[in-house]
C-alpha positions as a Python dict, from the first residue, in 0.01 Angstrom:
ca = {
    (1, 'M'): (0, 0, 0),
    (2, 'I'): (-351, -31, -139),
    (3, 'S'): (-614, 13, 130),
    (4, 'K'): (-898, -228, 195),
    (5, 'S'): (-1152, 37, 104),
    (6, 'S'): (-982, 93, -232),
    (7, 'I'): (-1002, -278, -315),
    (8, 'I'): (-1372, -282, -225),
    (9, 'G'): (-1428, 23, -444),
    (10, 'V'): (-1257, -136, -743),
    (11, 'L'): (-1462, -452, -700),
    (12, 'F'): (-1782, -246, -685),
    (13, 'I'): (-1694, -69, -1010),
    (14, 'I'): (-1621, -398, -1183),
    (15, 'L'): (-1945, -555, -1068),
    (16, 'S'): (-2136, -243, -1177),
    (17, 'T'): (-2022, -270, -1538),
    (18, 'N'): (-2176, -483, -1813),
    (19, 'T'): (-1915, -753, -1765),
    (20, 'Q'): (-2086, -1092, -1746),
    (21, 'F'): (-1988, -1341, -1480),
    (22, 'T'): (-2104, -1698, -1540),
    (23, 'M'): (-2186, -1888, -1223),
    (24, 'A'): (-2235, -2263, -1210),
    (25, 'Q'): (-2603, -2353, -1207),
    (26, 'D'): (-2753, -2626, -994),
    (27, 'V'): (-2885, -2888, -1236),
    (28, 'A'): (-3210, -3083, -1220),
    (29, 'L'): (-3415, -3332, -1418),
    (30, 'V'): (-3782, -3426, -1382),
    (31, 'I'): (-3969, -3691, -1581),
    (32, 'H'): (-4315, -3842, -1619),
    (33, 'G'): (-4444, -4167, -1765),
    (34, 'G'): (-4812, -4083, -1798),
    (35, 'A'): (-5113, -4006, -1580),
    (36, 'G'): (-5454, -4168, -1544),
    (37, 'N'): (-5649, -4433, -1351),
    (38, 'I'): (-5344, -4568, -1174),
    (39, 'Y'): (-5422, -4758, -855),
    (40, 'K'): (-5178, -4961, -646),
    (41, 'A'): (-5432, -5243, -621),
    (42, 'N'): (-5427, -5281, -999),
    (43, 'I'): (-5049, -5298, -1040),
    (44, 'P'): (-4867, -5613, -919),
    (45, 'D'): (-4562, -5545, -704),
    (46, 'S'): (-4334, -5695, -968),
    (47, 'I'): (-4467, -5460, -1238),
    (48, 'E'): (-4453, -5161, -1005),
    (49, 'L'): (-4087, -5240, -943),
    (50, 'L'): (-4020, -5248, -1318),
    (51, 'Y'): (-4172, -4902, -1358),
    (52, 'R'): (-3977, -4760, -1067),
    (53, 'E'): (-3647, -4908, -1185),
    (54, 'K'): (-3696, -4784, -1541),
    (55, 'M'): (-3774, -4431, -1423),
    (56, 'K'): (-3467, -4437, -1199),
    (57, 'E'): (-3258, -4553, -1495),
    (58, 'A'): (-3384, -4260, -1703),
    (59, 'L'): (-3318, -4011, -1423),
    (60, 'N'): (-2968, -4140, -1348),
    (61, 'A'): (-2869, -4143, -1715),
    (62, 'G'): (-2993, -3790, -1769),
    (63, 'M'): (-2827, -3663, -1453),
    (64, 'E'): (-2493, -3815, -1553),
    (65, 'I'): (-2502, -3589, -1859),
    (66, 'L'): (-2599, -3279, -1659),
    (67, 'A'): (-2353, -3338, -1375),
    (68, 'N'): (-2069, -3364, -1627),
    (69, 'G'): (-2156, -3030, -1782),
    (70, 'G'): (-2372, -3162, -2065),
    (71, 'E'): (-2659, -2967, -2216),
    (72, 'S'): (-3016, -3002, -2101),
    (73, 'I'): (-3131, -3112, -2447),
    (74, 'E'): (-2901, -3415, -2429),
    (75, 'A'): (-3032, -3506, -2085),
    (76, 'V'): (-3392, -3481, -2203),
    (77, 'K'): (-3314, -3688, -2510),
    (78, 'M'): (-3142, -3958, -2305),
    (79, 'A'): (-3417, -3982, -2044),
    (80, 'I'): (-3692, -3999, -2304),
    (81, 'N'): (-3503, -4249, -2522),
    (82, 'I'): (-3479, -4487, -2228),
    (83, 'M'): (-3855, -4468, -2174),
    (84, 'E'): (-3929, -4484, -2548),
    (85, 'D'): (-3726, -4805, -2570),
    (86, 'S'): (-3924, -4966, -2289),
    (87, 'P'): (-4257, -5145, -2353),
    (88, 'L'): (-4380, -5016, -2016),
    (89, 'F'): (-4473, -4672, -2148),
    (90, 'N'): (-4699, -4545, -2426),
    (91, 'A'): (-4413, -4407, -2635),
    (92, 'G'): (-4182, -4570, -2887),
    (93, 'K'): (-4169, -4945, -2827),
    (94, 'G'): (-4473, -4943, -2598),
    (95, 'A'): (-4697, -4731, -2822),
    (96, 'V'): (-5068, -4806, -2817),
    (97, 'F'): (-5265, -4914, -3125),
    (98, 'T'): (-5498, -4709, -3342),
    (99, 'S'): (-5841, -4837, -3445),
    (100, 'E'): (-5680, -4974, -3764),
    (101, 'G'): (-5428, -5175, -3564),
    (102, 'T'): (-5130, -4952, -3642),
    (103, 'N'): (-4903, -4740, -3423),
    (104, 'E'): (-4881, -4364, -3480),
    (105, 'L'): (-4633, -4171, -3269),
    (106, 'D'): (-4592, -3803, -3180),
    (107, 'A'): (-4317, -3604, -3007),
    (108, 'S'): (-4197, -3250, -2944),
    (109, 'I'): (-3906, -3057, -2795),
    (110, 'M'): (-3853, -2693, -2695),
    (111, 'D'): (-3543, -2494, -2600),
    (112, 'G'): (-3603, -2235, -2330),
    (113, 'A'): (-3302, -2023, -2427),
    (114, 'T'): (-3399, -1963, -2790),
    (115, 'L'): (-3771, -2058, -2789),
    (116, 'N'): (-3687, -2285, -3082),
    (117, 'A'): (-3903, -2595, -3105),
    (118, 'G'): (-3953, -2908, -3312),
    (119, 'A'): (-4234, -3161, -3341),
    (120, 'V'): (-4344, -3467, -3537),
    (121, 'A'): (-4682, -3639, -3550),
    (122, 'G'): (-4834, -3954, -3696),
    (123, 'V'): (-4503, -4126, -3764),
    (124, 'K'): (-4494, -4506, -3794),
    (125, 'H'): (-4130, -4604, -3848),
    (126, 'I'): (-3913, -4370, -3641),
    (127, 'K'): (-3771, -4571, -3352),
    (128, 'N'): (-3728, -4270, -3124),
    (129, 'P'): (-3967, -3988, -3220),
    (130, 'I'): (-3811, -3743, -2974),
    (131, 'N'): (-3489, -3764, -3179),
    (132, 'A'): (-3684, -3664, -3489),
    (133, 'A'): (-3836, -3368, -3306),
    (134, 'I'): (-3486, -3254, -3208),
    (135, 'E'): (-3368, -3282, -3568),
    (136, 'V'): (-3666, -3077, -3685),
    (137, 'M'): (-3579, -2808, -3431),
    (138, 'N'): (-3211, -2798, -3518),
    (139, 'F'): (-3203, -2864, -3891),
    (140, 'S'): (-3537, -2765, -4039),
    (141, 'P'): (-3684, -2419, -4112),
    (142, 'H'): (-4015, -2561, -3987),
    (143, 'V'): (-4146, -2648, -3641),
    (144, 'F'): (-4396, -2926, -3708),
    (145, 'L'): (-4371, -3216, -3955),
    (146, 'I'): (-4621, -3501, -3994),
    (147, 'G'): (-4654, -3850, -4139),
    (148, 'N'): (-4454, -3955, -4443),
    (149, 'G'): (-4289, -3617, -4474),
    (150, 'A'): (-4159, -3633, -4119),
    (151, 'E'): (-4024, -3982, -4183),
    (152, 'A'): (-3853, -3875, -4507),
    (153, 'F'): (-3688, -3589, -4317),
    (154, 'A'): (-3580, -3826, -4038),
    (155, 'N'): (-3435, -4065, -4293),
    (156, 'N'): (-3239, -3782, -4456),
    (157, 'R'): (-3102, -3691, -4115),
    (158, 'G'): (-2982, -4049, -4058),
    (159, 'L'): (-3222, -4141, -3780),
    (160, 'E'): (-3304, -4506, -3714),
    (161, 'L'): (-3618, -4627, -3889),
    (162, 'V'): (-3779, -4960, -3801),
    (163, 'D'): (-4043, -5193, -3937),
    (164, 'E'): (-4388, -5135, -3790),
    (165, 'K'): (-4363, -5475, -3623),
    (166, 'Y'): (-4108, -5325, -3384),
    (167, 'F'): (-4384, -5140, -3201),
    (168, 'Y'): (-4605, -5445, -3150),
    (169, 'T'): (-4654, -5555, -2791),
    (170, 'K'): (-4914, -5808, -2684),
    (171, 'K'): (-5023, -5591, -2391),
    (172, 'R'): (-5111, -5293, -2610),
    (173, 'Y'): (-5276, -5509, -2875),
    (174, 'N'): (-5495, -5672, -2612),
    (175, 'Q'): (-5593, -5329, -2483),
    (176, 'L'): (-5718, -5241, -2831),
    (177, 'Q'): (-5920, -5562, -2855),
    (178, 'K'): (-6087, -5500, -2518),
    (179, 'I'): (-6190, -5150, -2622),
    (180, 'K'): (-6329, -5277, -2952),
    (181, 'E'): (-6536, -5534, -2764),
    (182, 'K'): (-6678, -5262, -2540),
    (183, 'E'): (-6767, -5053, -2845),
    (184, 'K'): (-7028, -5313, -2939),
    (185, 'S'): (-7260, -5168, -2672),
    (186, 'S'): (-7356, -4802, -2632),
    (187, 'Q'): (-7244, -4802, -2267),
    (188, 'G'): (-6921, -4972, -2361),
    (189, 'L'): (-6859, -4712, -2631),
    (190, 'H'): (-6899, -4435, -2374),
    (191, 'E'): (-6657, -4606, -2135),
    (192, 'S'): (-6400, -4677, -2406),
    (193, 'K'): (-6397, -4312, -2508),
    (194, 'K'): (-6360, -4209, -2146),
    (195, 'K'): (-6072, -4441, -2058),
    (196, 'A'): (-5887, -4503, -2383),
    (197, 'Y'): (-5625, -4235, -2340),
    (198, 'K'): (-5499, -4337, -1999),
    (199, 'F'): (-5169, -4501, -2087),
    (200, 'G'): (-4821, -4360, -2016),
    (201, 'T'): (-4707, -4077, -2242),
    (202, 'V'): (-4349, -3986, -2142),
    (203, 'G'): (-4178, -3653, -2091),
    (204, 'A'): (-3874, -3485, -1939),
    (205, 'V'): (-3760, -3136, -1840),
    (206, 'A'): (-3396, -3054, -1763),
    (207, 'L'): (-3198, -2757, -1632),
    (208, 'D'): (-2826, -2757, -1711),
    (209, 'K'): (-2525, -2578, -1561),
    (210, 'A'): (-2564, -2293, -1810),
    (211, 'G'): (-2914, -2229, -1676),
    (212, 'N'): (-3091, -2350, -1989),
    (213, 'I'): (-3426, -2529, -1964),
    (214, 'V'): (-3540, -2784, -2223),
    (215, 'A'): (-3871, -2973, -2224),
    (216, 'G'): (-3964, -3275, -2435),
    (217, 'T'): (-4258, -3515, -2465),
    (218, 'S'): (-4320, -3836, -2662),
    (219, 'T'): (-4630, -4054, -2701),
    (220, 'G'): (-4809, -4327, -2890),
    (221, 'G'): (-5131, -4130, -2858),
    (222, 'M'): (-5473, -4268, -2768),
    (223, 'T'): (-5571, -4635, -2789),
    (224, 'N'): (-5827, -4694, -3066),
    (225, 'K'): (-5782, -4342, -3207),
    (226, 'K'): (-5935, -4280, -3549),
    (227, 'F'): (-5906, -4050, -3850),
    (228, 'G'): (-5544, -3948, -3788),
    (229, 'R'): (-5618, -3803, -3445),
    (230, 'V'): (-5331, -3605, -3291),
    (231, 'G'): (-5327, -3499, -2927),
    (232, 'D'): (-5147, -3230, -2733),
    (233, 'V'): (-4797, -3382, -2721),
    (234, 'P'): (-4662, -3237, -3049),
    (235, 'V'): (-4854, -2909, -3011),
    (236, 'I'): (-4608, -2652, -2876),
    (237, 'G'): (-4766, -2467, -2586),
    (238, 'A'): (-5016, -2744, -2514),
    (239, 'G'): (-4816, -3055, -2429),
    (240, 'T'): (-4467, -2904, -2427),
    (241, 'Y'): (-4325, -2558, -2353),
    (242, 'A'): (-3998, -2407, -2231),
    (243, 'N'): (-3887, -2053, -2160),
    (244, 'N'): (-3580, -1971, -1951),
    (245, 'K'): (-3760, -1669, -1806),
    (246, 'T'): (-4019, -1891, -1643),
    (247, 'C'): (-4016, -2269, -1672),
    (248, 'G'): (-4018, -2588, -1877),
    (249, 'I'): (-4331, -2803, -1890),
    (250, 'S'): (-4422, -3151, -2020),
    (251, 'A'): (-4783, -3270, -2002),
    (252, 'T'): (-4974, -3598, -2006),
    (253, 'G'): (-5344, -3673, -2006),
    (254, 'H'): (-5654, -3621, -2219),
    (255, 'G'): (-5492, -3428, -2502),
    (256, 'E'): (-5802, -3258, -2640),
    (257, 'Y'): (-5845, -3063, -2317),
    (258, 'F'): (-5475, -2978, -2295),
    (259, 'I'): (-5488, -2836, -2648),
    (260, 'R'): (-5795, -2622, -2576),
    (261, 'S'): (-5641, -2494, -2254),
    (262, 'V'): (-5290, -2448, -2400),
    (263, 'V'): (-5184, -2593, -2066),
    (264, 'A'): (-4804, -2579, -2085),
    (265, 'H'): (-4791, -2218, -2207),
    (266, 'D'): (-5063, -2112, -1966),
    (267, 'I'): (-4851, -2223, -1671),
    (268, 'S'): (-4560, -2017, -1801),
    (269, 'S'): (-4783, -1713, -1855),
    (270, 'I'): (-4929, -1732, -1505),
    (271, 'M'): (-4579, -1737, -1362),
    (272, 'E'): (-4476, -1440, -1575),
    (273, 'Y'): (-4780, -1220, -1531),
    (274, 'K'): (-4909, -1316, -1187),
    (275, 'G'): (-4575, -1382, -1022),
    (276, 'L'): (-4676, -1725, -891),
    (277, 'S'): (-4433, -2009, -828),
    (278, 'I'): (-4421, -2294, -1078),
    (279, 'Q'): (-4614, -2522, -839),
    (280, 'E'): (-4880, -2258, -772),
    (281, 'A'): (-4921, -2183, -1142),
    (282, 'A'): (-4945, -2550, -1236),
    (283, 'D'): (-5197, -2624, -962),
    (284, 'E'): (-5416, -2336, -1080),
    (285, 'V'): (-5422, -2478, -1431),
    (286, 'I'): (-5447, -2850, -1348),
    (287, 'H'): (-5674, -2838, -1043),
    (288, 'E'): (-5894, -2547, -1142),
    (289, 'K'): (-5900, -2454, -1511),
    (290, 'L'): (-5860, -2806, -1650),
    (291, 'I'): (-6114, -2959, -1413),
    (292, 'E'): (-6369, -2691, -1502),
    (293, 'L'): (-6346, -2810, -1864),
    (294, 'G'): (-6365, -3175, -1767),
    (295, 'G'): (-6002, -3251, -1846),
    (296, 'E'): (-5782, -3500, -1664),
    (297, 'G'): (-5407, -3546, -1650),
    (298, 'G'): (-5094, -3386, -1517),
    (299, 'V'): (-4775, -3192, -1579),
    (300, 'I'): (-4414, -3188, -1466),
    (301, 'G'): (-4175, -2895, -1480),
    (302, 'L'): (-3875, -2699, -1360),
    (303, 'D'): (-3828, -2327, -1310),
    (304, 'A'): (-3509, -2128, -1367),
    (305, 'K'): (-3386, -2209, -1014),
    (306, 'G'): (-3439, -2582, -1052),
    (307, 'N'): (-3753, -2600, -840),
    (308, 'V'): (-3937, -2921, -925),
    (309, 'M'): (-4311, -2924, -1002),
    (310, 'M'): (-4537, -3227, -1037),
    (311, 'S'): (-4912, -3163, -1050),
    (312, 'F'): (-5195, -3396, -1155),
    (313, 'N'): (-5570, -3432, -1105),
    (314, 'S'): (-5590, -3800, -1199),
    (315, 'N'): (-5558, -4095, -962),
    (316, 'G'): (-5189, -4133, -1031),
    (317, 'M'): (-4896, -4027, -1245),
    (318, 'F'): (-4566, -4203, -1310),
    (319, 'R'): (-4314, -3935, -1218),
    (320, 'G'): (-3976, -3865, -1066),
    (321, 'Y'): (-3694, -3618, -1027),
    (322, 'I'): (-3326, -3594, -946),
    (323, 'K'): (-3094, -3310, -852),
    (324, 'E'): (-2716, -3290, -859),
    (325, 'S'): (-2541, -3498, -593),
    (326, 'N'): (-2869, -3662, -498),
    (327, 'K'): (-3051, -3989, -554),
    (328, 'P'): (-3349, -4025, -789),
    (329, 'Y'): (-3697, -4001, -639),
    (330, 'V'): (-3982, -4177, -818),
    (331, 'F'): (-4354, -4185, -749),
    (332, 'I'): (-4659, -4349, -905),
    (333, 'F'): (-4963, -4305, -681),
    (334, 'K'): (-5098, -4015, -483),
    (335, 'E'): (-4839, -3992, -207),
}
């Protein structure tokens, strides 16, 4: 008869070898729909409900993929597609207008397991820019494609292209007209520059059962932007970053400051080198470093254990999260 101590010894030897044992990972998904001057008094209850329901839809759809063993990249894609297809957010269908009255969209994706990434910028006909970013990551030797070249690549990959009219919404067009009116005075020009960017970029970060983190972000950019301006969203390390050793991050806000601060990567680096939690690292960047530069906005993220982070220094941020076997939680204002 084999003794109990012998069994324990054998188990110890097995566990001490290089044999890998895969354990099921708790899954999680966190999203944002933009940060800025978001006050409850300025949002009718009926519109607030639309935002909350759309964010819940994105979270539930992404979680269905994760809970069934799907990959984090598919959950991120699904969640962002739902927000891109909604006129509520400044991404895809709801993209804001440039100074010339066109829509120019940006997106990026990063895989925390491989550190592979893909991004597109200044595209005008790709229905879901996040899908193009994924195709760049998976099927291109490059990381970042822009304009007509990015659209030619997307077309070759069989992605859905649409007429520019698809992106027209009366709400966004009226926003452009109001800013142009303000530009007619020097004070109005200052105010338009200050407030133009504050419309709902979208993003998502997911952790799947295999323990892989993926982060993605999609935007229509800044209202009234000129000269082919591109913000932080498609810049890997600024608006989007993922590394399984630390975290996945998606950002929203005044892109110029997020680029200069390399916000998403900085949060990861602080976690790695200072040993801070994802919330502590994000708060240091968003509430200290970014504010010192004059930047405004926020970030969402997940660490390798599925801890959720949501940090912003603006008056509000559309945001939410969901974990396995749980209901979606969504927030808009400072709560």
